[in-house]
C-alpha positions in Angstrom: 55.9 15.7 10.0 54.2 18.8 8.7 54.8 21.8 11.1 52.1 24.1 12.2 53.5 26.9 10.1 53.5 24.8 7.0 49.8 23.9 7.5 48.4 27.4 8.4 50.9 29.8 7.0 51.1 31.1 3.4 53.9 33.0 2.0 53.2 36.6 1.0 53.4 36.0 -2.7 51.0 33.0 -2.5 48.5 35.0 -0.3 48.6 37.9 -2.7 47.8 35.6 -5.6 44.9 34.1 -3.7 43.4 37.5 -2.9 43.6 38.8 -6.5 42.6 35.5 -8.0 39.4 35.5 -5.9 38.7 39.0 -7.2 39.3 38.0 -10.8 36.9 35.0 -10.4 34.2 37.2 -8.9 34.6 39.7 -11.8 34.5 37.0 -14.4 31.4 35.4 -12.9 29.5 38.7 -12.7 30.5 39.7 -16.3 29.5 36.3 -17.6 26.1 36.7 -16.0 25.6 40.3 -17.2 26.8 39.3 -20.7 24.2 36.5 -20.9 21.4 38.8 -19.7 22.3 42.1 -21.3 23.9 41.1 -24.6 23.6 37.5 -25.5 25.7 35.9 -28.2 24.3 36.2 -31.7 22.3 33.4 -33.2 23.9 31.0 -35.7 20.8 30.7 -37.9 18.5 33.4 -39.3 15.4 33.2 -41.5 14.8 35.6 -44.4 11.7 36.1 -46.5 12.6 36.7 -50.2 10.1 36.3 -53.1 9.2 34.1 -56.0 11.8 31.7 -57.5 13.8 33.3 -60.2 13.0 36.9 -59.0 15.2 39.7 -57.9 14.5 39.1 -54.2 15.4 35.4 -54.5 18.7 36.4 -56.2 19.5 39.0 -53.5 18.8 36.4 -50.8 21.3 34.0 -52.4 24.0 36.7 -52.4 23.4 37.5 -48.7 23.2 33.8 -47.8 26.7 33.3 -49.3 28.0 36.3 -47.4 26.7 35.2 -44.0 27.9 31.7 -44.6 31.5 33.0 -44.7 31.0 34.1 -41.1 29.5 30.8 -39.9 25.9 32.1 -39.9 23.2 30.2 -41.8 20.7 32.4 -43.6 17.6 30.3 -44.3 15.7 31.7 -47.3 11.9 31.5 -47.2 10.3 31.8 -50.7 7.1 33.9 -50.8 4.7 35.6 -53.2 6.3 39.0 -52.5 6.5 42.0 -50.3 3.0 42.0 -48.8 3.5 38.5 -47.6 7.1 39.3 -46.4 5.7 42.1 -44.3 3.2 39.8 -42.7 5.8 37.2 -41.9 7.9 39.8 -40.2 5.0 41.0 -38.2 4.1 37.4 -37.2 7.8 36.8 -36.2 8.0 33.9 -38.6 11.1 35.4 -40.2 13.8 37.7 -38.9 14.7 39.5 -42.1 12.8 40.3 -45.4 13.2 42.3 -48.6 10.3 44.6 -49.0 9.3 46.8 -51.9 9.3 50.5 -51.2 5.8 51.8 -50.4 4.5 48.4 -49.0 3.0 49.0 -45.6 3.8 52.7 -45.4 0.1 53.6 -44.6 -0.3 50.9 -41.9 1.6 51.8 -38.7 0.4 48.7 -36.9 1.9 46.5 -39.6 5.3 48.2 -39.5 5.6 48.7 -35.7 8.8 47.1 -34.3 10.4 46.8 -37.7 13.5 48.6 -38.9 15.4 49.1 -42.1 19.0 48.4 -42.8 18.9 50.3 -46.1 17.7 50.0 -49.7 19.5 47.4 -51.9 18.5 48.4 -55.4 15.9 50.1 -57.5 12.9 48.1 -58.8 11.6 49.9 -61.8 7.9 49.6 -62.8 7.9 48.0 -66.2 4.9 48.0 -68.4 5.2 45.8 -71.5 2.6 45.6 -74.3 2.4 43.7 -77.5 3.3 45.7 -80.6 0.3 47.4 -82.1 -1.3 48.3 -78.8 1.4 50.7 -77.6 0.3 53.0 -74.8 1.5 56.3 -73.5 0.2 56.0 -69.9 -1.4 53.6 -67.5 -4.9 54.9 -68.2 -4.8 53.4 -71.7 -4.9 49.9 -70.2 -8.7 50.1 -69.6 -10.3 47.1 -71.2 -7.0 45.2 -71.5 -5.9 41.9 -70.1 -3.1 42.8 -67.7 -0.7 40.6 -65.6 -0.1 42.3 -62.3 1.3 39.6 -60.2 -0.1 37.3 -57.5 -1.9 38.2 -54.3 0.5 39.2 -51.6 3.1 40.6 -54.0 4.4 44.1 -54.0 3.9 44.2 -57.8 0.2 43.7 -57.5 -0.2 46.3 -54.6 1.7 49.0 -56.6 0.0 48.2 -59.9 -3.5 48.4 -58.4 -2.7 51.7 -56.7 -1.3 53.4 -59.8 -3.9 51.9 -62.1 -6.7 53.1 -59.8 -5.1 56.6 -59.9 -5.5 56.5 -63.6 -9.1 55.4 -63.6 -8.5 51.7 -64.2 -10.0 49.4 -61.5 -10.8 45.7 -61.4 -14.1 46.4 -63.2 -12.3 48.2 -66.0 -9.7 45.6 -67.0 -9.0 41.9 -66.6 -6.2 41.3 -64.2 -4.0 38.2 -64.2 -1.9 36.9 -61.3 1.0 35.9 -63.6 4.4 37.3 -63.1 8.0 36.7 -64.1 8.8 34.4 -67.1 5.2 33.0 -67.0 3.8 36.5 -67.7 6.3 37.0 -70.5 5.3 33.7 -72.1 1.7 34.6 -71.8 2.4 37.9 -73.5 4.2 36.1 -76.4 1.3 33.7 -76.9 -1.2 36.6 -76.9 -3.0 35.4 -73.8 -2.6 38.8 -72.2 -2.2 42.3 -73.7 0.2 43.8 -71.1 2.5 42.7 -68.3 3.5 44.9 -65.4 6.6 44.1 -63.4 8.4 45.6 -60.5 11.9 44.3 -60.7 15.5 44.9 -61.6 16.6 45.1 -65.2 19.0 42.3 -64.6 16.2 39.7 -64.7 16.5 37.6 -67.9 12.8 37.9 -68.9 13.1 41.7 -68.7 16.0 41.8 -71.0 14.3 39.3 -73.4 11.3 41.5 -73.6 13.4 44.7 -74.2 15.3 43.2 -77.1 12.2 41.7 -78.7 10.7 43.9 -81.4 7.3 42.4 -80.9 6.9 44.3 -77.6 7.1 47.9 -76.4 7.9 49.3 -73.0 6.1 52.2 -71.5 8.1 55.4 -71.0 6.4 57.4 -68.2 6.0 60.9 -69.4 4.5 61.9 -66.1 7.2 60.3 -64.0 7.8 63.4 -62.0 4.1 63.5 -61.0 4.3 60.0 -59.7 7.5 60.8 -57.8 5.8 63.8 -56.1 2.6 62.0 -55.3 4.4 59.0 -53.8 7.6 59.8 -51.9 8.9 56.2 -52.1 9.0 56.4 -56.0 11.9 57.8 -57.9 12.1 58.9 -61.5 14.9 57.0 -63.4 16.3 57.1 -66.9 17.0 53.9 -68.9 19.5 55.4 -71.4 19.3 54.5 -75.1 21.5 51.5 -76.0 22.4 50.6 -72.4 20.9 47.1 -72.7 22.5 46.3 -76.1 24.7 48.8 -77.8 25.0 46.8 -81.0 21.3 46.4 -81.5 20.5 49.8 -79.9 18.3 48.6 -77.1 16.4 50.5 -76.1 16.2 52.6 -79.2 15.5 55.7 -77.3 15.7 56.9 -73.7 13.0 55.4 -71.5 11.7 57.1 -68.3 10.7 54.8 -65.5 9.4 55.2 -62.0 10.8 52.9 -59.4 10.5 52.0 -55.7 13.6 50.7 -54.0 13.9 47.2 -52.4 14.7 47.6 -48.7 16.3 45.2 -46.3 13.9 45.1 -43.3 14.5 43.4 -40.0 12.7 42.9 -36.7 13.8 45.5 -34.1 15.0 42.8 -31.7 17.4 41.2 -34.2 20.9 40.8 -32.7 23.1 43.8 -33.7 25.9 41.5 -34.8 23.6 39.9 -37.4 22.5 43.3 -38.6 26.2 44.1 -39.0 26.7 41.0 -41.1 23.7 41.8 -43.3 24.9 45.3 -43.8 28.4 44.0 -44.7 26.8 41.6 -47.2 24.7 44.4 -48.7 27.8 46.6 -49.0 29.8 43.8 -50.7 27.1 42.8 -53.2 25.1 45.9 -54.1 27.6 48.8 -54.2 28.8 48.1 -57.8 26.0 50.0 -59.6 24.2 48.9 -62.8 22.4 50.2 -65.8 20.2 52.5 -63.7 22.6 53.6 -61.0 26.2 54.7 -60.6 28.6 52.7 -58.3 28.2 53.5 -54.7 24.5 54.4 -54.9 23.5 51.3 -52.9 23.1 50.3 -50.2 21.2 53.5 -49.5 19.9 55.0 -46.3 17.5 57.5 -47.8 15.3 55.3 -50.0 13.5 53.5 -47.1 10.1 54.1 -45.5 10.9 52.2 -42.3 13.0 53.8 -39.5 16.7 53.1 -39.9 18.2 50.8 -37.2 20.9 52.2 -34.9 23.4 49.7 -36.3 22.6 50.9 -39.9 23.0 54.5 -38.9 26.4 53.9 -37.5 27.3 51.8 -40.6 26.4 54.6 -43.0 28.0 57.3 -40.9 31.3 55.4 -40.9 30.9 54.6 -44.6 31.3 50.9 -44.0 31.9 48.3 -41.3 33.5 49.2 -38.0 37.3 49.1 -37.5 37.0 45.9 -35.5 35.0 44.1 -38.2 37.4 45.2 -40.9 40.5 43.7 -39.2 39.2 41.0 -36.8 37.3 37.7 -37.4 33.6 38.0 -36.8 33.7 36.1 -33.5 36.6 38.2 -32.2 35.0 41.5 -33.2 31.6 40.4 -31.7 33.3 39.4 -28.5 35.1 42.8 -28.2 31.8 44.6 -29.0 30.0 42.7 -26.3 32.7 43.3 -23.7 32.8 47.0 -24.6 29.1 47.2 -23.7 30.1 45.8 -20.3 32.9 48.3 -19.7 31.0 50.4 -17.2 29.9 47.5 -15.0 33.4 46.0 -15.3 35.0 49.3 -14.0 32.3 49.5 -11.3 33.4 46.1 -10.1 37.2 46.5 -10.5 37.5 49.9 -8.7 36.1 48.7 -5.3 37.8 45.4 -5.6 41.1 47.1 -6.2 40.6 49.3 -3.2 39.5 46.4 -1.0 42.3 44.0 -2.0 45.2 45.7 0.1 43.2 45.8 3.3 42.0 42.2 2.8 45.6 41.1 2.2 46.8 43.0 5.2 44.1 41.5 7.4 45.0 38.0 6.1 48.6 38.4 7.1 47.8 39.9 10.6 45.2 37.2 11.2 47.8 34.5 10.9 50.2 36.4 13.2 47.3 36.7 15.7 47.1 32.9 15.8 50.6 32.8 17.2 49.6 35.3 19.8 46.7 33.1 21.0 49.2 30.3 21.5 51.6 32.7 23.2 49.0 33.8 25.7 48.0 30.3 26.5 51.6 29.3 27.1 52.2 32.3 29.3 49.2 31.4 31.5 50.4 27.7 31.7 53.9 28.8 32.6 52.9 31.1 35.3 50.8 28.5 37.0 53.2 25.5 36.4 53.7 23.5 39.6 56.9 21.8 38.6 60.1 22.2 36.7 59.0 19.5 34.2 55.8 21.5 33.4 57.7 24.7 33.0 60.3 23.0 30.8 57.4 21.7 28.6 56.0 25.2 28.2 59.4 26.6 27.4 59.9 23.8 24.9 56.8 24.8 23.0 57.9 28.4 23.1 61.2 27.4 21.5 59.3 25.5 18.8 57.1 28.5 18.0 60.2 30.7 17.8 61.8 28.4 15.3 58.7 28.2 13.2 58.3 32.0 13.2 61.9 32.4 12.2 61.3 30.3 9.0 58.2 32.1 7.7 58.4 34.6 4.8 56.3 37.7 4.6 56.5 40.8 2.5 58.9 43.5 3.7 56.3 45.9 5.1 55.1 43.1 7.5 58.5 42.2 8.9 58.0 44.5 11.9 55.0 42.4 12.9 57.2 39.2 12.8 60.0 40.8 14.7 57.6 42.1 17.3 56.2 38.6 17.7 59.6 37.1 18.1 60.4 39.7 20.8 57.2 38.8 22.7 58.0 35.1 22.6 61.3 35.9 24.2 59.6 38.1 26.8 57.2 35.3 27.8 60.0 32.8 28.1 61.9 35.3 30.3 58.8 35.7 32.5 58.5 32.0 33.0 62.3 31.6 33.6 62.1 34.2 36.4 59.9 31.8 38.3 62.7 29.3 38.4 66.0 30.7 39.7 69.0 30.2 37.3 67.0 29.2 34.3 68.4 30.8 31.1 66.3 32.7 28.6 65.8 31.4 25.0 68.7 31.8 22.6 
């Protein structure tokens, strides 16, 4: 049969475990709730607006998609007509990330509110190709020409119209075509247009094909510095002689270009962990340099018109990813980052619990001892008022049972005095009852 001590008494070690386990469960529950409310887990799927198929933005999107896939995050690419549409999609919250040409949206604060930049990825030179025989020395010479400036909603068209207007060439002064990319190059070869304007990287195949083709000329901007000063998002770049093809000496002379920079722009509420992965992808794929830039020039924090996100600021200040993201898997680094955010509430919980645990433990031990004292008082009362030897013998038998049970319990050393005091009081009550019956011995 299970004794009363076995049913109500816990050893000191087990009681200690129960107290601290209860505290640990409480801390874990609170931290879980705070983590879900304050810093939820990052999404596993993100949407990104790129550009036209075959363009530089689509190629950059493919590189970033591959990078994020390595961390278990799907980057869904959304083809668009270009930067103007990308900006609108971000504003409408249709996408989370977009590549946007420098200068697009800089004059419209309402369109850019709530958006942040992670940095610029690469330069996008403004290329102006013409058919041989109608070579020009500036944009103003395109008056009366048939010019491909890209589709509606593209950054190419927005920048082309701005710079042409500055040079006195408006929609009434030239015939503008929405063609771009390889389609515009083919139209130029057929003679359907007189000039094609591009805003893209020199790595695009149709740009290289036009540069090496003697039937076409590329405009060298003699007033590049003026464009740079008038529009802070433009940079003056040099395409060195022979950099495209040394054997064929392409280009045959230095070409001065003006270029905005393609920026990686995100919604301000995008999860910091996803921002970190995008920055890592940009760092891995765009730091190698090219024909227009030295290695390490990109990603770049200075060539953006949007405010830089806090995550991007820390990334550039460190010169790369954080220590945790360099040496831990993505999920582990993200977990540590999220727990670190909760360090203050965690300490706020642990400190009072740590202070409260010893008093709670001491109270639990004494509470169980007090139970014996309740039984002891009851038996003393019954023994004093017993009317027969049999009744007194029953009471003393119960006292003997209590004494045996108390002698078998285990408590931490600091509480032994309470146990020995209880045993002494049991003997005292037995002695009091014995004195009511002459010759009765006290308990052994």
